C-alpha positions as CSV (number, residue, x, y, z in Angstrom):
1,X,0.0,0.0,0.0
2,X,1.4,3.4,-1.0
3,X,0.6,6.0,1.7
4,X,-0.3,9.7,1.0
5,X,1.3,12.3,3.2
6,X,0.1,15.9,3.6
7,X,2.7,18.6,4.5
8,X,1.4,21.9,5.7
9,X,3.9,24.7,6.2
10,X,3.9,28.4,5.2
11,X,7.6,28.3,4.5
12,X,8.1,27.2,0.9
13,X,11.6,25.9,1.3
14,X,10.6,23.6,4.2
15,X,7.4,22.5,2.4
16,X,9.0,21.6,-0.9
17,X,12.1,20.1,0.7
18,X,10.1,17.7,2.8
19,X,8.0,16.8,-0.2
20,X,11.0,15.9,-2.3
21,X,12.5,13.9,0.6
22,X,9.3,11.8,1.1
23,X,8.7,11.3,-2.6
24,X,12.2,9.7,-2.7
25,X,11.0,7.4,0.1
26,X,8.1,6.3,-2.3
27,X,5.3,8.1,-0.6
28,X,2.6,10.1,-2.4
29,X,2.9,13.7,-1.1
30,X,0.6,16.6,-1.1
31,X,1.5,20.1,0.1
32,X,-0.4,23.1,1.5
33,X,0.9,26.6,2.1
34,X,-1.7,27.3,4.9
35,X,-3.7,25.6,7.5
36,X,-7.0,26.3,5.6
37,X,-5.6,24.9,2.4
38,X,-4.5,21.8,4.3
39,X,-7.9,21.3,5.9
40,X,-9.5,21.6,2.4
41,X,-7.3,18.8,1.1
42,X,-8.0,16.6,4.2
43,X,-11.8,17.0,3.6
44,X,-11.4,15.5,0.1
45,X,-10.1,12.3,1.6
46,X,-7.1,10.0,0.7
47,X,-4.8,11.5,3.3
48,X,-3.0,9.0,5.6
49,X,-0.8,11.3,7.7
50,X,-0.4,15.0,8.3
51,X,2.8,16.9,9.0
52,X,2.1,20.5,10.0
53,X,3.9,23.5,11.2
54,X,2.6,24.7,14.6
55,X,2.8,28.4,14.1
56,X,1.2,29.7,10.8
57,X,-0.8,32.8,9.9
58,X,-4.6,32.2,9.9
59,X,-5.4,28.6,10.7
60,X,-2.7,27.4,13.0
61,X,-1.3,23.9,13.5
62,X,-3.3,23.6,16.7
63,X,-6.5,24.2,14.8
64,X,-5.5,21.7,12.1
65,X,-4.9,19.1,14.9
66,X,-8.2,19.9,16.5
67,X,-10.2,19.6,13.3
68,X,-8.5,16.3,12.3
69,X,-9.1,14.8,15.7
70,X,-12.8,15.7,15.6
71,X,-13.6,15.3,11.9
72,X,-11.2,12.6,10.6
73,X,-10.0,10.7,13.7
74,X,-7.4,8.1,13.0
75,X,-5.2,10.2,10.8
76,X,-1.9,10.8,12.7
77,X,-0.7,14.4,13.0
78,X,3.0,15.2,13.4
79,X,3.8,18.7,14.7
80,X,6.8,20.8,13.6
81,X,7.9,23.6,15.8
82,X,10.7,26.0,16.7
83,X,12.6,25.7,20.0
84,X,10.6,28.6,21.5
85,X,7.3,26.7,21.1
86,X,8.1,23.3,22.7
87,X,5.6,23.9,25.5
88,X,2.9,24.4,22.9
89,X,4.0,21.2,21.0
90,X,3.8,19.2,24.3
91,X,0.3,20.6,24.8
92,X,-0.6,19.5,21.2
93,X,0.6,15.9,22.2
94,X,-2.0,16.0,25.0
95,X,-4.6,16.9,22.5
96,X,-3.9,14.0,20.1
97,X,-0.8,14.8,18.1
98,X,1.1,11.6,17.3
99,X,4.6,13.2,17.9
100,X,6.4,16.5,17.4
101,X,9.9,17.5,16.1
102,X,11.8,20.8,16.5
103,X,13.4,22.8,13.7
104,X,15.9,22.5,12.2
105,X,14.6,19.1,11.3
106,X,16.5,15.8,11.4
107,X,15.1,14.1,8.3
108,X,16.1,10.6,9.4
109,X,14.3,11.0,12.8
110,X,11.2,12.4,11.0
111,X,11.3,9.5,8.6
112,X,11.3,7.0,11.5
113,X,8.4,8.8,13.2
114,X,6.4,8.8,9.9
115,X,7.1,5.1,9.4
116,X,6.0,4.2,12.9
117,X,2.9,6.3,12.7
118,X,1.8,4.7,9.4
119,X,2.4,1.2,10.7
120,X,0.2,1.9,13.7
121,X,-2.5,3.3,11.5
122,X,-2.4,0.3,9.2
123,X,-2.7,-2.1,12.2
124,X,-5.8,-0.1,13.4
125,X,-7.3,-0.2,9.9
126,X,-6.8,-4.0,9.6
127,X,-8.2,-4.5,13.1
128,X,-11.3,-2.4,12.3
129,X,-11.8,-4.3,9.1
130,X,-11.7,-7.6,10.9
131,X,-14.0,-6.4,13.6
132,X,-16.6,-5.2,11.0
133,X,-16.3,-8.5,9.2
134,X,-16.9,-10.4,12.5
135,X,-19.8,-8.0,13.4
136,X,-21.3,-8.7,10.0
137,X,-21.1,-12.5,10.4
138,X,-22.7,-12.1,13.9
139,X,-25.5,-9.9,12.5
140,X,-26.3,-12.4,9.7
141,X,-26.1,-15.3,12.1
142,X,-28.8,-13.8,14.2
143,X,-31.2,-14.5,11.3
144,X,-31.2,-18.2,11.9
145,X,-32.1,-20.3,8.9
146,X,-30.9,-21.9,5.7
147,X,-34.1,-22.0,3.8
148,X,-34.3,-20.3,0.4
149,X,-36.4,-17.5,1.9
150,X,-33.9,-16.8,4.6
151,X,-31.0,-16.8,2.3
152,X,-32.7,-14.3,0.1
153,X,-33.4,-12.0,3.1
154,X,-29.8,-12.2,4.2
155,X,-28.6,-11.2,0.7
156,X,-31.0,-8.3,0.7
157,X,-29.9,-7.2,4.1
158,X,-26.3,-7.2,3.1
159,X,-27.0,-5.1,0.0
160,X,-29.3,-2.7,1.8
161,X,-27.1,-2.1,4.9
162,X,-24.5,0.2,3.4
163,X,-27.1,2.6,1.9
164,X,-29.2,5.3,3.5
165,X,-32.4,4.1,1.8
166,X,-35.5,3.5,3.9
167,X,-36.5,-0.1,4.5
168,X,-40.0,-1.5,5.0
169,X,-40.1,-5.0,6.6
170,X,-43.4,-6.8,6.4
171,X,-44.6,-10.1,7.9
172,X,-46.9,-11.6,10.5
173,X,-46.4,-10.9,14.2
174,X,-43.5,-13.0,15.7
175,X,-41.6,-13.7,12.5
176,X,-38.5,-11.7,13.5
177,X,-38.9,-8.4,11.8
178,X,-36.9,-6.6,14.6
179,X,-34.1,-9.1,14.2
180,X,-33.9,-8.2,10.5
181,X,-33.9,-4.5,11.3
182,X,-31.1,-4.9,13.8
183,X,-29.0,-6.8,11.3
184,X,-29.4,-4.0,8.7
185,X,-28.3,-1.5,11.3
186,X,-25.4,-3.6,12.7
187,X,-24.0,-4.1,9.1
188,X,-24.4,-0.4,8.3
189,X,-21.8,2.4,8.6
190,X,-24.0,3.7,11.5
191,X,-23.5,0.6,13.7
192,X,-21.3,2.4,16.2
193,X,-24.3,4.3,17.5
194,X,-27.3,2.5,19.0
195,X,-30.4,1.9,16.9
196,X,-33.4,3.7,18.4
197,X,-36.5,1.5,18.7
198,X,-40.1,2.8,18.8
199,X,-43.1,0.5,19.2
200,X,-45.8,2.7,17.5
201,X,-48.8,0.5,18.5
202,X,-47.9,0.9,22.2
203,X,-48.4,4.7,22.4
204,X,-51.5,6.9,22.0
205,X,-51.5,9.6,19.3
206,X,-50.4,12.4,21.8
207,X,-47.7,10.3,23.4
208,X,-46.4,9.0,20.1
209,X,-45.9,12.5,18.6
210,X,-44.0,13.6,21.7
211,X,-42.0,10.4,21.8
212,X,-41.0,10.7,18.2
213,X,-40.3,14.5,18.0
214,X,-39.9,15.6,21.6
215,X,-41.5,18.5,23.2
216,X,-40.6,21.9,24.7
217,X,-41.1,22.8,28.3
218,X,-44.8,23.8,28.9
219,X,-46.0,22.4,25.5
220,X,-48.8,20.6,27.4
221,X,-49.9,19.8,30.9
222,X,-47.2,17.8,32.6
223,X,-44.4,18.9,30.2
224,X,-42.2,20.4,32.9
225,X,-39.0,20.1,31.0
226,X,-37.6,20.0,27.5
227,X,-37.5,16.4,26.1
228,X,-35.7,15.3,23.0
229,X,-37.6,12.9,20.7
230,X,-36.5,9.6,19.3
231,X,-35.7,11.1,15.8
232,X,-33.4,13.7,17.5
233,X,-31.7,10.9,19.6
234,X,-31.3,8.8,16.4
235,X,-29.2,11.5,14.6
236,X,-26.3,9.8,12.9
237,X,-27.9,6.4,13.5
238,X,-31.0,4.4,12.6
239,X,-34.6,4.5,13.9
240,X,-36.8,1.4,13.9
241,X,-40.5,2.2,13.7
242,X,-42.2,-1.1,14.6
243,X,-45.9,-1.5,13.6
244,X,-46.0,1.7,11.7
245,X,-49.3,0.7,10.2
246,X,-50.9,1.6,13.6
247,X,-50.1,5.4,13.5
248,X,-52.7,8.0,12.6
249,X,-52.4,10.4,9.7
250,X,-51.4,13.4,11.7
251,X,-48.2,11.6,12.8
252,X,-47.8,10.1,9.4
253,X,-47.5,13.6,7.9
254,X,-44.7,14.6,10.3
255,X,-42.8,11.4,9.6
256,X,-43.2,12.0,5.9
257,X,-41.6,15.5,6.4
258,X,-38.6,14.0,8.2
259,X,-38.1,11.5,5.4
260,X,-38.4,14.1,2.7
261,X,-36.7,17.1,4.3
262,X,-34.7,15.7,7.2
263,X,-36.2,18.3,9.6
264,X,-39.0,18.7,12.2
265,X,-40.0,20.8,15.2
266,X,-40.6,19.6,18.7
267,X,-44.2,19.6,20.0
268,X,-44.9,23.2,21.2
269,X,-41.6,24.5,19.7
270,X,-40.7,26.8,16.8
271,X,-37.0,25.8,16.3
272,X,-36.5,23.6,13.2
273,X,-34.2,20.7,14.0
274,X,-32.3,18.9,11.2
275,X,-31.4,15.3,11.5
276,X,-29.5,12.6,9.6
277,X,-31.5,9.4,10.3
278,X,-31.9,6.1,8.5
279,X,-35.5,4.9,8.9
280,X,-36.4,1.2,9.1
281,X,-40.1,0.5,9.5
282,X,-42.1,-2.7,10.1
283,X,-45.7,-3.8,9.9
284,X,-47.9,-6.9,10.0
285,X,-50.5,-5.0,8.0
286,X,-51.0,-4.9,4.3
287,X,-50.3,-1.1,3.8
288,X,-51.6,-1.1,0.2
289,X,-54.9,-2.3,1.6
290,X,-54.7,0.4,4.3
291,X,-54.1,3.0,1.6
292,X,-57.2,1.9,-0.3
293,X,-59.2,2.2,3.0
294,X,-57.9,5.7,3.6
295,X,-56.0,4.9,6.7
296,X,-52.4,5.2,5.5
297,X,-50.9,7.9,3.3
298,X,-49.7,6.7,-0.1
299,X,-46.8,9.2,-0.3
300,X,-45.5,7.9,3.1
301,X,-45.8,4.3,1.9
302,X,-43.6,5.1,-1.1
303,X,-41.0,6.9,1.0
304,X,-40.8,4.0,3.4
305,X,-40.9,1.2,0.8
306,X,-37.6,2.0,-1.0
307,X,-36.3,-1.4,-0.1
308,X,-38.9,-4.0,0.8
309,X,-38.1,-7.2,2.8
310,X,-40.9,-9.7,3.5
311,X,-40.3,-12.2,6.2
312,X,-42.4,-15.3,5.6
313,X,-44.2,-17.1,8.5
314,X,-42.5,-20.1,10.1
315,X,-45.1,-22.5,8.6
316,X,-43.7,-21.7,5.1
317,X,-40.1,-22.4,6.0
318,X,-40.2,-25.4,8.3
319,X,-36.8,-26.5,7.1
320,X,-35.4,-23.8,9.4
321,X,-37.1,-25.4,12.5
322,X,-34.2,-27.7,13.5
323,X,-31.7,-24.8,13.6
324,X,-34.0,-22.5,15.5
325,X,-34.8,-25.3,18.0
326,X,-31.1,-26.0,18.6
327,X,-30.4,-22.2,19.0
328,X,-33.2,-21.8,21.6
329,X,-32.2,-25.0,23.3
330,X,-28.7,-23.7,23.9
331,X,-30.1,-20.3,25.1
332,X,-32.5,-21.8,27.7
333,X,-30.1,-24.5,28.8
334,X,-27.7,-21.7,29.8
335,X,-30.5,-19.6,31.4
336,X,-31.8,-22.5,33.5
337,X,-28.5,-24.2,34.3
338,X,-29.6,-27.4,32.5
339,X,-28.0,-29.8,30.1
340,X,-30.8,-31.0,27.9
341,X,-29.3,-32.7,24.9
342,X,-32.1,-32.5,22.4
343,X,-35.6,-33.6,21.4
344,X,-36.8,-37.2,21.2
345,X,-38.4,-38.4,17.9
346,X,-42.1,-37.8,19.0
347,X,-41.4,-34.3,20.2
348,X,-39.5,-33.5,17.0
349,X,-42.4,-34.8,14.9
350,X,-44.9,-32.8,16.8
351,X,-42.9,-29.6,16.4
352,X,-42.4,-30.2,12.7
353,X,-46.2,-30.9,12.2
354,X,-47.4,-27.9,14.2
355,X,-48.4,-24.8,12.1
356,X,-46.9,-22.2,14.5
357,X,-49.4,-19.3,14.3
358,X,-47.3,-17.3,16.7
359,X,-44.2,-17.9,14.5
360,X,-40.7,-17.7,16.0
361,X,-41.9,-16.0,19.1
362,X,-44.2,-19.0,19.9
363,X,-41.4,-21.5,19.0
364,X,-39.1,-19.7,21.4
365,X,-41.7,-19.8,24.2
366,X,-42.3,-23.5,23.5
367,X,-38.7,-24.4,23.8
368,X,-38.2,-22.4,26.9
369,X,-41.2,-24.1,28.5
370,X,-40.0,-27.5,27.4
371,X,-36.5,-27.0,28.8
372,X,-38.0,-25.9,32.2
373,X,-40.4,-28.9,32.3
374,X,-37.8,-31.5,31.0
375,X,-36.5,-33.8,33.8
376,X,-34.3,-36.0,31.6
377,X,-31.6,-35.7,28.9
378,X,-34.2,-35.2,26.0
379,X,-37.3,-33.2,25.6
380,X,-40.3,-35.5,25.3
381,X,-43.9,-35.1,24.0
382,X,-45.0,-34.6,27.6
383,X,-42.7,-31.6,28.0
384,X,-44.2,-29.7,25.2
385,X,-47.2,-27.2,25.5
386,X,-50.5,-29.1,24.9
387,X,-51.3,-27.2,21.7
388,X,-48.0,-28.5,20.2
389,X,-48.1,-31.9,21.7
390,X,-51.5,-32.6,20.2
391,X,-49.9,-32.5,16.7
392,X,-47.9,-35.7,17.3
393,X,-48.5,-38.2,14.6
394,X,-45.7,-40.7,14.1
395,X,-47.0,-42.1,10.8
396,X,-47.3,-38.9,8.8
397,X,-45.0,-36.1,7.6
398,X,-46.2,-32.5,7.0
399,X,-44.7,-30.7,4.0
400,X,-46.0,-27.1,3.6
401,X,-47.0,-25.7,0.2
402,X,-44.8,-23.2,-1.6
403,X,-41.4,-24.6,-0.7
404,X,-38.8,-26.0,-3.1
405,X,-38.3,-29.7,-3.8
406,X,-34.9,-29.5,-2.0
407,X,-36.5,-28.1,1.1
408,X,-39.3,-30.7,1.0
409,X,-36.6,-33.4,0.7
410,X,-34.9,-32.0,3.7
411,X,-38.0,-32.1,5.8
412,X,-38.8,-35.7,4.8
413,X,-35.3,-36.9,5.7
414,X,-35.2,-35.0,9.0
415,X,-38.6,-36.3,10.1
416,X,-37.7,-39.9,9.2
417,X,-34.4,-39.6,11.0
418,X,-36.3,-38.3,14.1
419,X,-38.8,-41.1,13.8
420,X,-36.0,-43.7,13.6
421,X,-34.0,-42.2,16.5
422,X,-31.3,-41.0,14.1
423,X,-30.6,-44.5,12.8
424,X,-29.1,-43.6,9.3
425,X,-29.1,-47.2,8.0
426,X,-32.8,-47.7,8.8
427,X,-33.7,-44.3,7.5
428,X,-31.8,-44.9,4.2
429,X,-33.6,-48.2,3.7
430,X,-37.0,-46.6,4.3
431,X,-36.3,-43.8,1.9
432,X,-34.9,-46.1,-0.7
433,X,-31.5,-44.4,-1.0
434,X,-27.9,-45.4,-0.1
435,X,-26.5,-44.7,3.3
436,X,-23.7,-42.7,1.8
437,X,-26.2,-40.6,-0.2
438,X,-28.1,-39.9,3.0
439,X,-24.9,-39.0,4.9
440,X,-23.8,-36.6,2.0
441,X,-27.1,-34.8,2.2
442,X,-26.9,-34.4,6.0
443,X,-23.3,-33.1,5.6
444,X,-24.4,-30.6,2.9
445,X,-26.9,-29.1,5.4
446,X,-24.2,-28.8,8.1
447,X,-25.6,-31.7,10.0
448,X,-24.1,-34.3,12.3
449,X,-20.9,-36.2,11.4
450,X,-20.3,-39.8,12.2
451,X,-18.4,-41.8,14.8
452,X,-15.9,-44.4,13.7
453,X,-18.6,-47.1,14.2
454,X,-21.0,-45.2,11.9
455,X,-23.4,-43.9,14.5
456,X,-24.2,-40.2,14.6
457,X,-22.6,-37.9,17.1
């Protein structure tokens, strides 16, 4: 990597001499004759290190340091100073300068300082890149599932995350819309600031307006102090508006203005507040039907629906059930200090057959209850909630409509394995396929391996 240095000095001989020296060292070099010119170059990007004189007419080296520290943190700044300004240079070190050097300059010493500073910067850049990659994997991992529908959602989330575009997430209650919203935020450039959540259905019209936009002291009875709203608190971050289909048209108009103009006024206030907020909204309603009924503004719908993500109900992606069950089992084993190893064949069959009207939220509650009730190593039919246990039917397999042949095959194999207590030879015979073929399919899904004797582990 070829680094770019910026040299700021009002003395032409020093500026050009340093430039020639570092160009011989194979650096890209830019120069500025004043602090303001230097700041203008920094604002355009592509600067890896700044060398600046401390005392200059107009914008001083101290001001350059302060602006770099606040606006482009991470760029090392090296201060050049005369013998009479050493105290000021030491003070600059306390305010974030990487190092300082007195004039006349020792070029070898300056070269070593520059090399050390750039090595440190490179390490930080690589560390940050690794952290972002790990955070990204973690964010996507939170959306548990390998079905075609979930893979499509994960791909959309990755593409949408880096943009500022509004996102509308639709789906039934309990499908995990907030998990998708959080993944978008966690993968975005705004991830260092917390995402602000607002559950729109939980607040009345008056409270929701104040909650979103804040209010001035004395705006209404009980408003005894100024309160910032969620949009104001979300400046530079993301705001998640859950169940946005429940808000009335007065609040819809104000949200539309924020999306269109990036500005609003607090309740009872006159000061216009500008914000940079990425809006992610979710609803379990059909907003197009709500528009036809006159309950939702069409212009707001189009502002929100720049990127649309639909999360299907759990009954349409049952191939994700085993991964979700395993994830919740680990979670509730930890919470309850238990060591339940898994689900027996009857409980697995019942869970796979159940339609899950409450979706992932209901499944999570089911597994939590089963872990608490379980007194052995495996969850049995008796440990499951009655509504789920009633679906036990050992001699049938439920395959939902609308899934791919590959997903249907996965469900059939998994339920047969569960019914045969994970006996792969017996399952392969029943399905009319070779044992190696069965093992290959299980391995492709990231399933269990084998012991030396051929039994599953």
